[in-house]
CHARMM internal coordinates of N, CA and C (Angstrom, degrees):
IC EDIT
DIST 1 N 1 CA 1.4491
DIST 1 CA 1 C 1.5330
ANGL 1 N 1 CA 1 C 109.10
DIST 1 C 2 N 1.3194
ANGL 1 CA 1 C 2 N 116.40
DIHE 1 N 1 CA 1 C 2 N 131.09
DIST 2 N 2 CA 1.4548
ANGL 1 C 2 N 2 CA 120.98
DIHE 1 CA 1 C 2 N 2 CA -179.04
DIST 2 CA 2 C 1.5244
ANGL 2 N 2 CA 2 C 110.50
DIHE 1 C 2 N 2 CA 2 C -82.80
DIST 2 C 3 N 1.3404
ANGL 2 CA 2 C 3 N 116.32
DIHE 2 N 2 CA 2 C 3 N 146.55
DIST 3 N 3 CA 1.4727
ANGL 2 C 3 N 3 CA 117.94
DIHE 2 CA 2 C 3 N 3 CA 176.85
DIST 3 CA 3 C 1.5295
ANGL 3 N 3 CA 3 C 110.17
DIHE 2 C 3 N 3 CA 3 C -67.53
DIST 3 C 4 N 1.2992
ANGL 3 CA 3 C 4 N 115.30
DIHE 3 N 3 CA 3 C 4 N 145.80
DIST 4 N 4 CA 1.4624
ANGL 3 C 4 N 4 CA 120.46
DIHE 3 CA 3 C 4 N 4 CA -179.34
DIST 4 CA 4 C 1.5167
ANGL 4 N 4 CA 4 C 110.42
DIHE 3 C 4 N 4 CA 4 C -69.14
DIST 4 C 5 N 1.3240
ANGL 4 CA 4 C 5 N 114.99
DIHE 4 N 4 CA 4 C 5 N 137.84
DIST 5 N 5 CA 1.4597
ANGL 4 C 5 N 5 CA 119.17
DIHE 4 CA 4 C 5 N 5 CA 177.33
DIST 5 CA 5 C 1.5211
ANGL 5 N 5 CA 5 C 108.72
DIHE 4 C 5 N 5 CA 5 C -78.30
DIST 5 C 6 N 1.3334
ANGL 5 CA 5 C 6 N 116.40
DIHE 5 N 5 CA 5 C 6 N 144.64
DIST 6 N 6 CA 1.4706
ANGL 5 C 6 N 6 CA 118.32
DIHE 5 CA 5 C 6 N 6 CA 178.71
DIST 6 CA 6 C 1.5287
ANGL 6 N 6 CA 6 C 110.32
DIHE 5 C 6 N 6 CA 6 C -65.28
DIST 6 C 7 N 1.3109
ANGL 6 CA 6 C 7 N 115.21
DIHE 6 N 6 CA 6 C 7 N 145.56
DIST 7 N 7 CA 1.4565
ANGL 6 C 7 N 7 CA 120.21
DIHE 6 CA 6 C 7 N 7 CA 179.02
DIST 7 CA 7 C 1.5151
ANGL 7 N 7 CA 7 C 109.69
DIHE 6 C 7 N 7 CA 7 C -68.75
DIST 7 C 8 N 1.3281
ANGL 7 CA 7 C 8 N 115.78
DIHE 7 N 7 CA 7 C 8 N 142.54
DIST 8 N 8 CA 1.4561
ANGL 7 C 8 N 8 CA 119.99
DIHE 7 CA 7 C 8 N 8 CA 175.65
DIST 8 CA 8 C 1.5272
ANGL 8 N 8 CA 8 C 108.00
DIHE 7 C 8 N 8 CA 8 C -82.75
DIST 8 C 9 N 1.3012
ANGL 8 CA 8 C 9 N 114.54
DIHE 8 N 8 CA 8 C 9 N 136.05
DIST 9 N 9 CA 1.4583
ANGL 8 C 9 N 9 CA 120.20
DIHE 8 CA 8 C 9 N 9 CA -179.37
DIST 9 CA 9 C 1.5269
ANGL 9 N 9 CA 9 C 108.04
DIHE 8 C 9 N 9 CA 9 C -104.37
DIST 9 C 10 N 1.3169
ANGL 9 CA 9 C 10 N 114.96
DIHE 9 N 9 CA 9 C 10 N 124.17
DIST 10 N 10 CA 1.4609
ANGL 9 C 10 N 10 CA 120.61
DIHE 9 CA 9 C 10 N 10 CA 179.45
DIST 10 CA 10 C 1.5215
ANGL 10 N 10 CA 10 C 109.22
DIHE 9 C 10 N 10 CA 10 C -110.52
DIST 10 C 11 N 1.3066
ANGL 10 CA 10 C 11 N 114.94
DIHE 10 N 10 CA 10 C 11 N 146.33
DIST 11 N 11 CA 1.4683
ANGL 10 C 11 N 11 CA 119.74
DIHE 10 CA 10 C 11 N 11 CA 177.42
DIST 11 CA 11 C 1.5232
ANGL 11 N 11 CA 11 C 108.23
DIHE 10 C 11 N 11 CA 11 C -71.66
DIST 11 C 12 N 1.3278
ANGL 11 CA 11 C 12 N 115.60
DIHE 11 N 11 CA 11 C 12 N 132.96
DIST 12 N 12 CA 1.4533
ANGL 11 C 12 N 12 CA 120.12
DIHE 11 CA 11 C 12 N 12 CA 178.99
DIST 12 CA 12 C 1.5173
ANGL 12 N 12 CA 12 C 110.13
DIHE 11 C 12 N 12 CA 12 C -83.62
DIST 12 C 13 N 1.3088
ANGL 12 CA 12 C 13 N 115.56
DIHE 12 N 12 CA 12 C 13 N 139.88
DIST 13 N 13 CA 1.4527
ANGL 12 C 13 N 13 CA 120.23
DIHE 12 CA 12 C 13 N 13 CA 175.18
DIST 13 CA 13 C 1.5273
ANGL 13 N 13 CA 13 C 106.98
DIHE 12 C 13 N 13 CA 13 C -87.31
DIST 13 C 14 N 1.3195
ANGL 13 CA 13 C 14 N 116.21
DIHE 13 N 13 CA 13 C 14 N 124.74
DIST 14 N 14 CA 1.4491
ANGL 13 C 14 N 14 CA 119.88
DIHE 13 CA 13 C 14 N 14 CA -179.80
DIST 14 CA 14 C 1.5131
ANGL 14 N 14 CA 14 C 110.11
DIHE 13 C 14 N 14 CA 14 C -73.59
DIST 14 C 15 N 1.3123
ANGL 14 CA 14 C 15 N 115.25
DIHE 14 N 14 CA 14 C 15 N 128.88
DIST 15 N 15 CA 1.4548
ANGL 14 C 15 N 15 CA 119.33
DIHE 14 CA 14 C 15 N 15 CA -179.27
DIST 15 CA 15 C 1.5213
ANGL 15 N 15 CA 15 C 111.40
DIHE 14 C 15 N 15 CA 15 C -79.02
DIST 15 C 16 N 1.3147
ANGL 15 CA 15 C 16 N 116.00
DIHE 15 N 15 CA 15 C 16 N -42.28
DIST 16 N 16 CA 1.4612
ANGL 15 C 16 N 16 CA 121.83
DIHE 15 CA 15 C 16 N 16 CA 179.24
DIST 16 CA 16 C 1.5299
ANGL 16 N 16 CA 16 C 109.12
DIHE 15 C 16 N 16 CA 16 C -130.88
DIST 16 C 17 N 1.3361
ANGL 16 CA 16 C 17 N 117.83
DIHE 16 N 16 CA 16 C 17 N 82.61
DIST 17 N 17 CA 1.4587
ANGL 16 C 17 N 17 CA 118.80
DIHE 16 CA 16 C 17 N 17 CA -179.27
DIST 17 CA 17 C 1.5238
ANGL 17 N 17 CA 17 C 111.61
DIHE 16 C 17 N 17 CA 17 C -63.78
DIST 17 C 18 N 1.3175
ANGL 17 CA 17 C 18 N 116.35
DIHE 17 N 17 CA 17 C 18 N 134.86
DIST 18 N 18 CA 1.4569
ANGL 17 C 18 N 18 CA 121.54
DIHE 17 CA 17 C 18 N 18 CA 179.47
DIST 18 CA 18 C 1.5108
ANGL 18 N 18 CA 18 C 113.64
DIHE 17 C 18 N 18 CA 18 C 90.73
DIST 18 C 19 N 1.3345
ANGL 18 CA 18 C 19 N 117.99
DIHE 18 N 18 CA 18 C 19 N 7.62
DIST 19 N 19 CA 1.4606
ANGL 18 C 19 N 19 CA 121.02
DIHE 18 CA 18 C 19 N 19 CA -174.82
DIST 19 CA 19 C 1.5360
ANGL 19 N 19 CA 19 C 111.71
DIHE 18 C 19 N 19 CA 19 C -65.55
DIST 19 C 20 N 1.3237
ANGL 19 CA 19 C 20 N 117.56
DIHE 19 N 19 CA 19 C 20 N -36.18
DIST 20 N 20 CA 1.4728
ANGL 19 C 20 N 20 CA 120.13
DIHE 19 CA 19 C 20 N 20 CA -179.40
DIST 20 CA 20 C 1.5219
ANGL 20 N 20 CA 20 C 110.86
DIHE 19 C 20 N 20 CA 20 C -68.51
DIST 20 C 21 N 1.3187
ANGL 20 CA 20 C 21 N 115.84
DIHE 20 N 20 CA 20 C 21 N -45.17
DIST 21 N 21 CA 1.4627
ANGL 20 C 21 N 21 CA 120.48
DIHE 20 CA 20 C 21 N 21 CA 177.98
DIST 21 CA 21 C 1.5312
ANGL 21 N 21 CA 21 C 110.26
DIHE 20 C 21 N 21 CA 21 C -61.28
DIST 21 C 22 N 1.3253
ANGL 21 CA 21 C 22 N 116.21
DIHE 21 N 21 CA 21 C 22 N -42.81
DIST 22 N 22 CA 1.4579
ANGL 21 C 22 N 22 CA 121.01
DIHE 21 CA 21 C 22 N 22 CA -179.88
DIST 22 CA 22 C 1.5262
ANGL 22 N 22 CA 22 C 111.52
DIHE 21 C 22 N 22 CA 22 C -63.77
DIST 22 C 23 N 1.3344
ANGL 22 CA 22 C 23 N 116.04
DIHE 22 N 22 CA 22 C 23 N -45.58
DIST 23 N 23 CA 1.4629
ANGL 22 C 23 N 23 CA 120.29
DIHE 22 CA 22 C 23 N 23 CA -178.99
DIST 23 CA 23 C 1.5245
ANGL 23 N 23 CA 23 C 110.94
DIHE 22 C 23 N 23 CA 23 C -60.54
DIST 23 C 24 N 1.3165
ANGL 23 CA 23 C 24 N 116.39
DIHE 23 N 23 CA 23 C 24 N -40.77
DIST 24 N 24 CA 1.4606
ANGL 23 C 24 N 24 CA 120.60
DIHE 23 CA 23 C 24 N 24 CA 179.37
DIST 24 CA 24 C 1.5260
ANGL 24 N 24 CA 24 C 110.64
DIHE 23 C 24 N 24 CA 24 C -64.58
DIST 24 C 25 N 1.3404
ANGL 24 CA 24 C 25 N 116.69
DIHE 24 N 24 CA 24 C 25 N -42.92
DIST 25 N 25 CA 1.4645
ANGL 24 C 25 N 25 CA 119.58
DIHE 24 CA 24 C 25 N 25 CA -179.45
DIST 25 CA 25 C 1.5264
ANGL 25 N 25 CA 25 C 111.95
DIHE 24 C 25 N 25 CA 25 C -70.59
DIST 25 C 26 N 1.3342
ANGL 25 CA 25 C 26 N 117.51
DIHE 25 N 25 CA 25 C 26 N -29.26
DIST 26 N 26 CA 1.4689
ANGL 25 C 26 N 26 CA 121.26
DIHE 25 CA 25 C 26 N 26 CA 180.00
DIST 26 CA 26 C 1.5205
ANGL 26 N 26 CA 26 C 111.77
DIHE 25 C 26 N 26 CA 26 C -84.53
DIST 26 C 27 N 1.3282
ANGL 26 CA 26 C 27 N 116.97
DIHE 26 N 26 CA 26 C 27 N -13.81
DIST 27 N 27 CA 1.4575
ANGL 26 C 27 N 27 CA 120.86
DIHE 26 CA 26 C 27 N 27 CA 178.48
DIST 27 CA 27 C 1.5212
ANGL 27 N 27 CA 27 C 113.82
DIHE 26 C 27 N 27 CA 27 C 78.41
DIST 27 C 28 N 1.3267
ANGL 27 CA 27 C 28 N 116.60
DIHE 27 N 27 CA 27 C 28 N 29.09
DIST 28 N 28 CA 1.4632
ANGL 27 C 28 N 28 CA 121.20
DIHE 27 CA 27 C 28 N 28 CA 177.97
DIST 28 CA 28 C 1.5230
ANGL 28 N 28 CA 28 C 108.84
DIHE 27 C 28 N 28 CA 28 C -128.62
DIST 28 C 29 N 1.3251
ANGL 28 CA 28 C 29 N 115.95
DIHE 28 N 28 CA 28 C 29 N 171.15
DIST 29 N 29 CA 1.4549
ANGL 28 C 29 N 29 CA 121.22
DIHE 28 CA 28 C 29 N 29 CA -179.52
DIST 29 CA 29 C 1.5276
ANGL 29 N 29 CA 29 C 109.56
DIHE 28 C 29 N 29 CA 29 C -81.52
DIST 29 C 30 N 1.3058
ANGL 29 CA 29 C 30 N 116.30
DIHE 29 N 29 CA 29 C 30 N 148.11
DIST 30 N 30 CA 1.4573
ANGL 29 C 30 N 30 CA 122.48
DIHE 29 CA 29 C 30 N 30 CA -178.50
DIST 30 CA 30 C 1.5362
ANGL 30 N 30 CA 30 C 112.14
DIHE 29 C 30 N 30 CA 30 C -57.45
DIST 30 C 31 N 1.3125
ANGL 30 CA 30 C 31 N 117.14
DIHE 30 N 30 CA 30 C 31 N -39.44
DIST 31 N 31 CA 1.4667
ANGL 30 C 31 N 31 CA 120.17
DIHE 30 CA 30 C 31 N 31 CA -179.37
DIST 31 CA 31 C 1.5262
ANGL 31 N 31 CA 31 C 111.86
DIHE 30 C 31 N 31 CA 31 C -65.97
DIST 31 C 32 N 1.3300
ANGL 31 CA 31 C 32 N 117.08
DIHE 31 N 31 CA 31 C 32 N -35.20
DIST 32 N 32 CA 1.4609
ANGL 31 C 32 N 32 CA 119.59
DIHE 31 CA 31 C 32 N 32 CA 177.13
DIST 32 CA 32 C 1.5279
ANGL 32 N 32 CA 32 C 109.92
DIHE 31 C 32 N 32 CA 32 C -62.84
DIST 32 C 33 N 1.3214
ANGL 32 CA 32 C 33 N 116.70
DIHE 32 N 32 CA 32 C 33 N -43.57
DIST 33 N 33 CA 1.4669
ANGL 32 C 33 N 33 CA 121.00
DIHE 32 CA 32 C 33 N 33 CA 178.49
DIST 33 CA 33 C 1.5240
ANGL 33 N 33 CA 33 C 109.43
DIHE 32 C 33 N 33 CA 33 C -62.18
DIST 33 C 34 N 1.3243
ANGL 33 CA 33 C 34 N 117.34
DIHE 33 N 33 CA 33 C 34 N -43.69
DIST 34 N 34 CA 1.4582
ANGL 33 C 34 N 34 CA 121.56
DIHE 33 CA 33 C 34 N 34 CA 179.92
DIST 34 CA 34 C 1.5243
ANGL 34 N 34 CA 34 C 110.91
DIHE 33 C 34 N 34 CA 34 C -59.22
DIST 34 C 35 N 1.3296
ANGL 34 CA 34 C 35 N 116.42
DIHE 34 N 34 CA 34 C 35 N -44.92
DIST 35 N 35 CA 1.4677
ANGL 34 C 35 N 35 CA 120.27
DIHE 34 CA 34 C 35 N 35 CA -179.82
DIST 35 CA 35 C 1.5244
ANGL 35 N 35 CA 35 C 111.77
DIHE 34 C 35 N 35 CA 35 C -64.75
DIST 35 C 36 N 1.3064
ANGL 35 CA 35 C 36 N 116.41
DIHE 35 N 35 CA 35 C 36 N -36.53
DIST 36 N 36 CA 1.4653
ANGL 35 C 36 N 36 CA 120.21
DIHE 35 CA 35 C 36 N 36 CA 177.97
DIST 36 CA 36 C 1.5263
ANGL 36 N 36 CA 36 C 109.87
DIHE 35 C 36 N 36 CA 36 C -67.21
DIST 36 C 37 N 1.3287
ANGL 36 CA 36 C 37 N 117.21
DIHE 36 N 36 CA 36 C 37 N -45.16
DIST 37 N 37 CA 1.4603
ANGL 36 C 37 N 37 CA 121.03
DIHE 36 CA 36 C 37 N 37 CA -177.01
DIST 37 CA 37 C 1.5209
ANGL 37 N 37 CA 37 C 113.11
DIHE 36 C 37 N 37 CA 37 C -69.36
DIST 37 C 38 N 1.3219
ANGL 37 CA 37 C 38 N 117.53
DIHE 37 N 37 CA 37 C 38 N -28.06
DIST 38 N 38 CA 1.4666
ANGL 37 C 38 N 38 CA 120.48
DIHE 37 CA 37 C 38 N 38 CA 177.99
DIST 38 CA 38 C 1.5180
ANGL 38 N 38 CA 38 C 112.05
DIHE 37 C 38 N 38 CA 38 C -87.44
DIST 38 C 39 N 1.3297
ANGL 38 CA 38 C 39 N 117.70
DIHE 38 N 38 CA 38 C 39 N -7.19
DIST 39 N 39 CA 1.4589
ANGL 38 C 39 N 39 CA 120.77
DIHE 38 CA 38 C 39 N 39 CA 176.64
DIST 39 CA 39 C 1.5134
ANGL 39 N 39 CA 39 C 114.98
DIHE 38 C 39 N 39 CA 39 C 92.68
DIST 39 C 40 N 1.3280
ANGL 39 CA 39 C 40 N 117.91
DIHE 39 N 39 CA 39 C 40 N 5.08
DIST 40 N 40 CA 1.4591
ANGL 39 C 40 N 40 CA 120.79
DIHE 39 CA 39 C 40 N 40 CA 179.19
DIST 40 CA 40 C 1.5284
ANGL 40 N 40 CA 40 C 111.63
DIHE 39 C 40 N 40 CA 40 C -74.94
DIST 40 C 41 N 1.3139
ANGL 40 CA 40 C 41 N 116.13
DIHE 40 N 40 CA 40 C 41 N -27.41
DIST 41 N 41 CA 1.4645
ANGL 40 C 41 N 41 CA 121.92
DIHE 40 CA 40 C 41 N 41 CA 176.63
DIST 41 CA 41 C 1.5134
ANGL 41 N 41 CA 41 C 108.30
DIHE 40 C 41 N 41 CA 41 C -130.29
DIST 41 C 42 N 1.3246
ANGL 41 CA 41 C 42 N 115.42
DIHE 41 N 41 CA 41 C 42 N 164.01
DIST 42 N 42 CA 1.4593
ANGL 41 C 42 N 42 CA 119.95
DIHE 41 CA 41 C 42 N 42 CA 178.12
DIST 42 CA 42 C 1.5205
ANGL 42 N 42 CA 42 C 109.67
DIHE 41 C 42 N 42 CA 42 C -119.70
DIST 42 C 43 N 1.3200
ANGL 42 CA 42 C 43 N 115.43
DIHE 42 N 42 CA 42 C 43 N 135.27
DIST 43 N 43 CA 1.4468
ANGL 42 C 43 N 43 CA 121.88
DIHE 42 CA 42 C 43 N 43 CA 175.80
DIST 43 CA 43 C 1.5254
ANGL 43 N 43 CA 43 C 107.32
DIHE 42 C 43 N 43 CA 43 C -155.58
DIST 43 C 44 N 1.3153
ANGL 43 CA 43 C 44 N 115.81
DIHE 43 N 43 CA 43 C 44 N 105.00
DIST 44 N 44 CA 1.4618
ANGL 43 C 44 N 44 CA 119.50
DIHE 43 CA 43 C 44 N 44 CA -179.75
DIST 44 CA 44 C 1.5256
ANGL 44 N 44 CA 44 C 110.68
DIHE 43 C 44 N 44 CA 44 C -63.45
DIST 44 C 45 N 1.3289
ANGL 44 CA 44 C 45 N 116.36
DIHE 44 N 44 CA 44 C 45 N -37.68
DIST 45 N 45 CA 1.4647
ANGL 44 C 45 N 45 CA 120.76
DIHE 44 CA 44 C 45 N 45 CA -179.12
DIST 45 CA 45 C 1.5245
ANGL 45 N 45 CA 45 C 110.97
DIHE 44 C 45 N 45 CA 45 C -61.54
DIST 45 C 46 N 1.3442
ANGL 45 CA 45 C 46 N 116.89
DIHE 45 N 45 CA 45 C 46 N -49.69
DIST 46 N 46 CA 1.4644
ANGL 45 C 46 N 46 CA 119.78
DIHE 45 CA 45 C 46 N 46 CA -178.37
DIST 46 CA 46 C 1.5223
ANGL 46 N 46 CA 46 C 111.55
DIHE 45 C 46 N 46 CA 46 C -67.65
DIST 46 C 47 N 1.3219
ANGL 46 CA 46 C 47 N 117.95
DIHE 46 N 46 CA 46 C 47 N -36.82
DIST 47 N 47 CA 1.4553
ANGL 46 C 47 N 47 CA 120.95
DIHE 46 CA 46 C 47 N 47 CA 178.66
DIST 47 CA 47 C 1.5195
ANGL 47 N 47 CA 47 C 110.31
DIHE 46 C 47 N 47 CA 47 C -62.52
DIST 47 C 48 N 1.3284
ANGL 47 CA 47 C 48 N 116.11
DIHE 47 N 47 CA 47 C 48 N -42.96
DIST 48 N 48 CA 1.4583
ANGL 47 C 48 N 48 CA 120.54
DIHE 47 CA 47 C 48 N 48 CA 178.97
DIST 48 CA 48 C 1.5302
ANGL 48 N 48 CA 48 C 110.71
DIHE 47 C 48 N 48 CA 48 C -66.44
DIST 48 C 49 N 1.3359
ANGL 48 CA 48 C 49 N 117.31
DIHE 48 N 48 CA 48 C 49 N -44.68
DIST 49 N 49 CA 1.4611
ANGL 48 C 49 N 49 CA 121.16
DIHE 48 CA 48 C 49 N 49 CA 179.29
DIST 49 CA 49 C 1.5323
ANGL 49 N 49 CA 49 C 111.63
DIHE 48 C 49 N 49 CA 49 C -63.73
DIST 49 C 50 N 1.3379
ANGL 49 CA 49 C 50 N 117.39
DIHE 49 N 49 CA 49 C 50 N -37.87
DIST 50 N 50 CA 1.4592
ANGL 49 C 50 N 50 CA 121.38
DIHE 49 CA 49 C 50 N 50 CA 179.69
DIST 50 CA 50 C 1.5287
ANGL 50 N 50 CA 50 C 110.34
DIHE 49 C 50 N 50 CA 50 C -64.11
DIST 50 C 51 N 1.3412
ANGL 50 CA 50 C 51 N 116.66
DIHE 50 N 50 CA 50 C 51 N -42.27
DIST 51 N 51 CA 1.4663
ANGL 50 C 51 N 51 CA 120.41
DIHE 50 CA 50 C 51 N 51 CA 179.03
DIST 51 CA 51 C 1.5345
ANGL 51 N 51 CA 51 C 110.38
DIHE 50 C 51 N 51 CA 51 C -62.52
DIST 51 C 52 N 1.3224
ANGL 51 CA 51 C 52 N 116.82
DIHE 51 N 51 CA 51 C 52 N -41.07
DIST 52 N 52 CA 1.4684
ANGL 51 C 52 N 52 CA 120.71
DIHE 51 CA 51 C 52 N 52 CA 177.86
DIST 52 CA 52 C 1.5273
ANGL 52 N 52 CA 52 C 110.71
DIHE 51 C 52 N 52 CA 52 C -65.99
DIST 52 C 53 N 1.3258
ANGL 52 CA 52 C 53 N 116.07
DIHE 52 N 52 CA 52 C 53 N -40.90
DIST 53 N 53 CA 1.4593
ANGL 52 C 53 N 53 CA 121.52
DIHE 52 CA 52 C 53 N 53 CA 179.30
DIST 53 CA 53 C 1.5274
ANGL 53 N 53 CA 53 C 110.30
DIHE 52 C 53 N 53 CA 53 C -61.46
DIST 53 C 54 N 1.3409
ANGL 53 CA 53 C 54 N 116.80
DIHE 53 N 53 CA 53 C 54 N -45.43
DIST 54 N 54 CA 1.4581
ANGL 53 C 54 N 54 CA 121.31
DIHE 53 CA 53 C 54 N 54 CA 179.25
DIST 54 CA 54 C 1.5253
ANGL 54 N 54 CA 54 C 111.12
DIHE 53 C 54 N 54 CA 54 C -63.10
DIST 54 C 55 N 1.3254
ANGL 54 CA 54 C 55 N 116.82
DIHE 54 N 54 CA 54 C 55 N -44.15
DIST 55 N 55 CA 1.4605
ANGL 54 C 55 N 55 CA 121.49
DIHE 54 CA 54 C 55 N 55 CA 179.79
DIST 55 CA 55 C 1.5319
ANGL 55 N 55 CA 55 C 110.43
DIHE 54 C 55 N 55 CA 55 C -60.52
DIST 55 C 56 N 1.3302
ANGL 55 CA 55 C 56 N 115.62
DIHE 55 N 55 CA 55 C 56 N -45.89
DIST 56 N 56 CA 1.4667
ANGL 55 C 56 N 56 CA 120.96
DIHE 55 CA 55 C 56 N 56 CA -178.85
DIST 56 CA 56 C 1.5313
ANGL 56 N 56 CA 56 C 110.09
DIHE 55 C 56 N 56 CA 56 C -63.47
DIST 56 C 57 N 1.3214
ANGL 56 CA 56 C 57 N 117.37
DIHE 56 N 56 CA 56 C 57 N -41.43
DIST 57 N 57 CA 1.4605
ANGL 56 C 57 N 57 CA 121.28
DIHE 56 CA 56 C 57 N 57 CA 179.66
DIST 57 CA 57 C 1.5245
ANGL 57 N 57 CA 57 C 111.76
DIHE 56 C 57 N 57 CA 57 C -66.52
DIST 57 C 58 N 1.3349
ANGL 57 CA 57 C 58 N 116.59
DIHE 57 N 57 CA 57 C 58 N -39.24
DIST 58 N 58 CA 1.4634
ANGL 57 C 58 N 58 CA 120.38
DIHE 57 CA 57 C 58 N 58 CA 178.56
DIST 58 CA 58 C 1.5244
ANGL 58 N 58 CA 58 C 110.77
DIHE 57 C 58 N 58 CA 58 C -64.19
DIST 58 C 59 N 1.3350
ANGL 58 CA 58 C 59 N 116.58
DIHE 58 N 58 CA 58 C 59 N -40.85
DIST 59 N 59 CA 1.4657
ANGL 58 C 59 N 59 CA 120.56
DIHE 58 CA 58 C 59 N 59 CA 179.52
DIST 59 CA 59 C 1.5244
ANGL 59 N 59 CA 59 C 110.15
DIHE 58 C 59 N 59 CA 59 C -65.50
DIST 59 C 60 N 1.3228
ANGL 59 CA 59 C 60 N 117.09
DIHE 59 N 59 CA 59 C 60 N -42.78
DIST 60 N 60 CA 1.4673
ANGL 59 C 60 N 60 CA 120.36
DIHE 59 CA 59 C 60 N 60 CA 179.18
DIST 60 CA 60 C 1.5200
ANGL 60 N 60 CA 60 C 110.70
DIHE 59 C 60 N 60 CA 60 C -62.86
DIST 60 C 61 N 1.3418
ANGL 60 CA 60 C 61 N 117.43
DIHE 60 N 60 CA 60 C 61 N -42.74
DIST 61 N 61 CA 1.4651
ANGL 60 C 61 N 61 CA 120.80
DIHE 60 CA 60 C 61 N 61 CA 179.81
DIST 61 CA 61 C 1.5243
ANGL 61 N 61 CA 61 C 111.10
DIHE 60 C 61 N 61 CA 61 C -67.11
DIST 61 C 62 N 1.3186
ANGL 61 CA 61 C 62 N 117.30
DIHE 61 N 61 CA 61 C 62 N -38.76
DIST 62 N 62 CA 1.4577
ANGL 61 C 62 N 62 CA 121.06
DIHE 61 CA 61 C 62 N 62 CA 178.96
DIST 62 CA 62 C 1.5231
ANGL 62 N 62 CA 62 C 110.21
DIHE 61 C 62 N 62 CA 62 C -65.24
DIST 62 C 63 N 1.3309
ANGL 62 CA 62 C 63 N 116.96
DIHE 62 N 62 CA 62 C 63 N -45.77
DIST 63 N 63 CA 1.4646
ANGL 62 C 63 N 63 CA 120.43
DIHE 62 CA 62 C 63 N 63 CA 179.23
DIST 63 CA 63 C 1.5178
ANGL 63 N 63 CA 63 C 111.46
DIHE 62 C 63 N 63 CA 63 C -62.61
DIST 63 C 64 N 1.3274
ANGL 63 CA 63 C 64 N 116.52
DIHE 63 N 63 CA 63 C 64 N -39.40
DIST 64 N 64 CA 1.4573
ANGL 63 C 64 N 64 CA 120.66
DIHE 63 CA 63 C 64 N 64 CA -179.88
DIST 64 CA 64 C 1.5274
ANGL 64 N 64 CA 64 C 110.22
DIHE 63 C 64 N 64 CA 64 C -64.75
DIST 64 C 65 N 1.3256
ANGL 64 CA 64 C 65 N 117.04
DIHE 64 N 64 CA 64 C 65 N -46.19
DIST 65 N 65 CA 1.4684
ANGL 64 C 65 N 65 CA 120.62
DIHE 64 CA 64 C 65 N 65 CA -178.45
DIST 65 CA 65 C 1.5180
ANGL 65 N 65 CA 65 C 111.09
DIHE 64 C 65 N 65 CA 65 C -64.97
DIST 65 C 66 N 1.3203
ANGL 65 CA 65 C 66 N 116.91
DIHE 65 N 65 CA 65 C 66 N -42.25
DIST 66 N 66 CA 1.4599
ANGL 65 C 66 N 66 CA 120.28
DIHE 65 CA 65 C 66 N 66 CA -178.94
DIST 66 CA 66 C 1.5307
ANGL 66 N 66 CA 66 C 110.83
DIHE 65 C 66 N 66 CA 66 C -65.90
DIST 66 C 67 N 1.3205
ANGL 66 CA 66 C 67 N 116.28
DIHE 66 N 66 CA 66 C 67 N -38.72
DIST 67 N 67 CA 1.4619
ANGL 66 C 67 N 67 CA 120.35
DIHE 66 CA 66 C 67 N 67 CA -178.59
DIST 67 CA 67 C 1.5328
ANGL 67 N 67 CA 67 C 110.73
DIHE 66 C 67 N 67 CA 67 C -72.25
DIST 67 C 68 N 1.3270
ANGL 67 CA 67 C 68 N 117.36
DIHE 67 N 67 CA 67 C 68 N -38.85
DIST 68 N 68 CA 1.4562
ANGL 67 C 68 N 68 CA 119.96
DIHE 67 CA 67 C 68 N 68 CA -176.11
DIST 68 CA 68 C 1.5248
ANGL 68 N 68 CA 68 C 112.22
DIHE 67 C 68 N 68 CA 68 C -76.25
DIST 68 C 69 N 1.3198
ANGL 68 CA 68 C 69 N 117.64
DIHE 68 N 68 CA 68 C 69 N -20.03
DIST 69 N 69 CA 1.4653
ANGL 68 C 69 N 69 CA 120.70
DIHE 68 CA 68 C 69 N 69 CA -179.04
DIST 69 CA 69 C 1.5251
ANGL 69 N 69 CA 69 C 110.98
DIHE 68 C 69 N 69 CA 69 C -66.03
DIST 69 C 70 N 1.3077
ANGL 69 CA 69 C 70 N 117.64
DIHE 69 N 69 CA 69 C 70 N -33.07
DIST 70 N 70 CA 1.4638
ANGL 69 C 70 N 70 CA 121.27
DIHE 69 CA 69 C 70 N 70 CA -174.39
DIST 70 CA 70 C 1.5206
ANGL 70 N 70 CA 70 C 113.18
DIHE 69 C 70 N 70 CA 70 C -92.97
DIST 70 C 71 N 1.2889
ANGL 70 CA 70 C 71 N 118.68
DIHE 70 N 70 CA 70 C 71 N 2.02
DIST 71 N 71 CA 1.4575
ANGL 70 C 71 N 71 CA 120.71
DIHE 70 CA 70 C 71 N 71 CA -179.07
DIST 71 CA 71 C 1.4789
ANGL 71 N 71 CA 71 C 112.07
DIHE 70 C 71 N 71 CA 71 C -87.59
END
COOR INIT
IC SEED 1 N 1 CA 1 C
IC BUILD
């Protein structure tokens, strides 16, 4: 019998980066947010908050990159 080869570990691609932080700030469970974002459930409030969260994160990342480029 041959020894088992070790499993290869691959980096997972995050489907919704920041979902845990968002769920905590929105006061809901992470799985509820996931179900809303995948379309399994409907929540106008969470959809609106998620769009604002994404916009705010994009602005912060853009400002950070622009500021760090000139340093």
